[in-house]
C-alpha positions as a Markdown table, in Angstrom:
| # | Residue | x | y | z |
|---|---|---|---|---|
| 1 | Met | 0.0 | 0.0 | 0.0 |
| 2 | Pro | 1.5 | 3.4 | -0.9 |
| 3 | Val | 2.4 | 5.9 | 1.8 |
| 4 | Leu | 0.5 | 9.1 | 1.7 |
| 5 | Asn | 2.9 | 12.1 | 1.8 |
| 6 | Met | 1.0 | 15.0 | 3.4 |
| 7 | Asp | 3.6 | 17.5 | 2.3 |
| 8 | Ser | 2.8 | 16.7 | -1.4 |
| 9 | Ile | -0.9 | 17.3 | -0.7 |
| 10 | Tyr | -0.2 | 20.8 | 0.7 |
| 11 | Ala | 2.1 | 21.5 | -2.2 |
| 12 | Val | -0.8 | 21.4 | -4.7 |
| 13 | Val | -2.6 | 24.5 | -3.5 |
| 14 | Met | -0.9 | 27.7 | -2.5 |
| 15 | Ala | -1.9 | 31.2 | -1.6 |
| 16 | Thr | -1.1 | 33.2 | -4.8 |
| 17 | Val | -1.5 | 36.9 | -5.2 |
| 18 | His | -0.6 | 39.5 | -7.8 |
| 19 | Ala | 0.0 | 43.3 | -7.3 |
| 20 | Arg | 0.8 | 46.1 | -9.8 |
| 21 | Tyr | 2.3 | 49.4 | -9.0 |
| 22 | Glu | 2.8 | 52.2 | -11.5 |
| 23 | Thr | 5.6 | 54.7 | -10.9 |
| 24 | Arg | 7.3 | 57.6 | -12.7 |
| 25 | Arg | 10.6 | 55.8 | -12.2 |
| 26 | Ser | 12.4 | 54.4 | -15.2 |
| 27 | Val | 12.5 | 50.6 | -15.6 |
| 28 | Ser | 16.1 | 50.4 | -14.4 |
| 29 | Asp | 15.5 | 52.6 | -11.3 |
| 30 | Ala | 12.3 | 50.7 | -10.4 |
| 31 | Phe | 14.1 | 47.4 | -10.8 |
| 32 | Ala | 17.0 | 48.5 | -8.7 |
| 33 | Ala | 14.6 | 49.7 | -6.0 |
| 34 | Val | 12.6 | 46.4 | -5.8 |
| 35 | Thr | 15.8 | 44.3 | -5.8 |
| 36 | Arg | 17.4 | 46.0 | -2.8 |
| 37 | Trp | 16.4 | 43.1 | -0.6 |
| 38 | Glu | 17.5 | 44.7 | 2.6 |
| 39 | Asp | 14.8 | 47.4 | 2.0 |
| 40 | His | 11.9 | 44.9 | 1.9 |
| 41 | Arg | 11.2 | 45.6 | 5.5 |
| 42 | Val | 8.1 | 44.2 | 7.2 |
| 43 | Pro | 7.4 | 44.1 | 11.0 |
| 44 | Leu | 9.6 | 41.8 | 13.1 |
| 45 | Thr | 11.7 | 40.9 | 10.1 |
| 46 | Thr | 15.3 | 41.4 | 9.2 |
| 47 | Ile | 16.9 | 40.6 | 5.9 |
| 48 | Arg | 20.5 | 39.5 | 5.1 |
| 49 | Arg | 22.1 | 38.7 | 1.8 |
| 50 | Thr | 23.4 | 35.2 | 1.1 |
| 51 | Asp | 25.5 | 33.8 | -1.7 |
| 52 | Ala | 22.3 | 32.5 | -3.4 |
| 53 | Gly | 19.9 | 35.3 | -2.6 |
| 54 | Phe | 18.8 | 36.4 | 0.9 |
| 55 | Thr | 17.1 | 35.2 | 4.0 |
| 56 | Ala | 14.3 | 37.0 | 5.8 |
| 57 | Arg | 14.3 | 36.3 | 9.6 |
| 58 | Thr | 11.0 | 36.9 | 11.3 |
| 59 | Gly | 10.7 | 36.7 | 15.0 |
| 60 | Val | 11.5 | 38.2 | 18.4 |
| 61 | Gly | 14.8 | 37.1 | 20.1 |
| 62 | Pro | 15.3 | 33.4 | 19.8 |
| 63 | Leu | 11.7 | 32.8 | 18.7 |
| 64 | Gly | 11.3 | 33.0 | 15.0 |
| 65 | Phe | 11.9 | 31.4 | 11.7 |
| 66 | Asp | 14.0 | 31.9 | 8.5 |
| 67 | Asp | 12.5 | 32.4 | 5.1 |
| 68 | Pro | 15.5 | 31.7 | 2.7 |
| 69 | Met | 15.1 | 32.8 | -0.9 |
| 70 | Thr | 17.3 | 31.9 | -3.8 |
| 71 | Ile | 17.4 | 33.8 | -7.0 |
| 72 | Gly | 16.3 | 31.4 | -9.8 |
| 73 | His | 16.1 | 33.8 | -12.7 |
| 74 | Trp | 17.8 | 37.2 | -13.0 |
| 75 | Glu | 17.2 | 39.4 | -16.0 |
| 76 | Pro | 18.0 | 43.0 | -15.0 |
| 77 | Pro | 16.4 | 45.5 | -15.4 |
| 78 | Arg | 13.2 | 43.6 | -16.3 |
| 79 | Ser | 12.6 | 40.5 | -14.1 |
| 80 | Val | 13.6 | 38.4 | -11.2 |
| 81 | Glu | 12.3 | 35.1 | -9.8 |
| 82 | Leu | 12.8 | 34.0 | -6.3 |
| 83 | His | 12.4 | 30.5 | -4.8 |
| 84 | Lys | 11.3 | 30.2 | -1.2 |
| 85 | Thr | 13.1 | 27.1 | 0.3 |
| 86 | Gly | 12.5 | 27.4 | 4.0 |
| 87 | Gln | 11.3 | 24.9 | 6.6 |
| 88 | Val | 8.2 | 27.1 | 7.3 |
| 89 | Ile | 7.5 | 28.9 | 4.0 |
| 90 | Ala | 7.7 | 27.4 | 0.5 |
| 91 | Gly | 6.8 | 29.0 | -2.8 |
| 92 | Trp | 8.0 | 31.5 | -5.3 |
| 93 | Ala | 7.9 | 35.2 | -6.2 |
| 94 | Arg | 8.2 | 36.9 | -9.6 |
| 95 | Ile | 8.8 | 40.6 | -10.0 |
| 96 | Arg | 8.6 | 42.1 | -13.5 |
| 97 | Val | 9.2 | 45.7 | -14.5 |
| 98 | Asp | 7.8 | 47.1 | -17.8 |
| 99 | Pro | 8.0 | 50.5 | -19.4 |
| 100 | Thr | 5.0 | 52.9 | -19.6 |
| 101 | Glu | 4.7 | 56.3 | -21.3 |
| 102 | Ser | 5.3 | 58.0 | -18.0 |
| 103 | Gly | 7.7 | 55.6 | -16.2 |
| 104 | Ser | 7.2 | 51.9 | -15.4 |
| 105 | Val | 4.8 | 49.4 | -13.9 |
| 106 | Val | 6.0 | 46.8 | -11.5 |
| 107 | Thr | 4.1 | 43.5 | -11.4 |
| 108 | Trp | 4.8 | 41.3 | -8.4 |
| 109 | Ser | 3.3 | 37.8 | -8.2 |
| 110 | Glu | 3.9 | 35.6 | -5.2 |
| 111 | Ser | 2.7 | 32.1 | -4.2 |
| 112 | Val | 3.4 | 30.8 | -0.7 |
| 113 | Arg | 2.6 | 27.7 | 1.3 |
| 114 | Leu | 3.0 | 27.4 | 5.0 |
| 115 | Arg | 4.4 | 23.9 | 5.5 |
| 116 | Gly | 2.1 | 21.7 | 7.6 |
| 117 | Val | -0.9 | 24.1 | 7.2 |
| 118 | Pro | -3.8 | 22.6 | 5.3 |
| 119 | Ala | -4.7 | 24.0 | 1.9 |
| 120 | Trp | -8.1 | 25.2 | 3.0 |
| 121 | Cys | -6.2 | 27.9 | 4.9 |
| 122 | Asp | -4.8 | 29.4 | 1.7 |
| 123 | Pro | -7.7 | 32.0 | 1.4 |
| 124 | Leu | -6.8 | 33.3 | 4.8 |
| 125 | Leu | -3.2 | 33.9 | 3.7 |
| 126 | Arg | -4.0 | 35.9 | 0.6 |
| 127 | Pro | -5.1 | 39.2 | 2.2 |
| 128 | Pro | -2.0 | 39.7 | 4.5 |
| 129 | Leu | 0.3 | 38.5 | 1.7 |
| 130 | Arg | -1.3 | 41.0 | -0.8 |
| 131 | Ala | -1.1 | 43.8 | 1.8 |
| 132 | Met | 2.6 | 43.1 | 2.6 |
| 133 | Ile | 3.5 | 43.2 | -1.1 |
| 134 | Arg | 1.5 | 46.5 | -1.6 |
| 135 | Ile | 3.2 | 48.1 | 1.4 |
| 136 | Ile | 6.6 | 47.1 | 0.2 |
| 137 | Leu | 6.0 | 48.4 | -3.3 |
| 138 | Arg | 4.7 | 51.7 | -2.0 |
| 139 | Arg | 7.6 | 52.1 | 0.4 |
| 140 | Leu | 10.2 | 51.2 | -2.3 |
| 141 | Leu | 8.7 | 53.1 | -5.3 |
| 142 | Gly | 6.5 | 55.8 | -3.8 |
């Protein structure tokens, strides 16, 4: 009888969100801003660069978790793809910058899965994930 791998069940469905932000910045300036990983500040989180990308550490004191991300695709100044490979958060993020008549538009798509959390919880993850992305985009490009 085959063994049921619960991790593979959770991998099927993920909380996926998309956000767009129009800015007067040029494509290269917008790309540079959204790829300064240390500036992707959210509450209780610090970010440090690694050889493969960066790690976001969320927590207080010794209580917390790491969210390591590797850069899987890098095409400056137009797009970057990140792979989330942590013990707590898995998934990916894609950031694309396209020119407009008055500057550029940044499109950020992200899909996350909290390991060990059932897929029916995904709709609960979408609003805070979308809000976090919008806050970061406003902070970096506004």
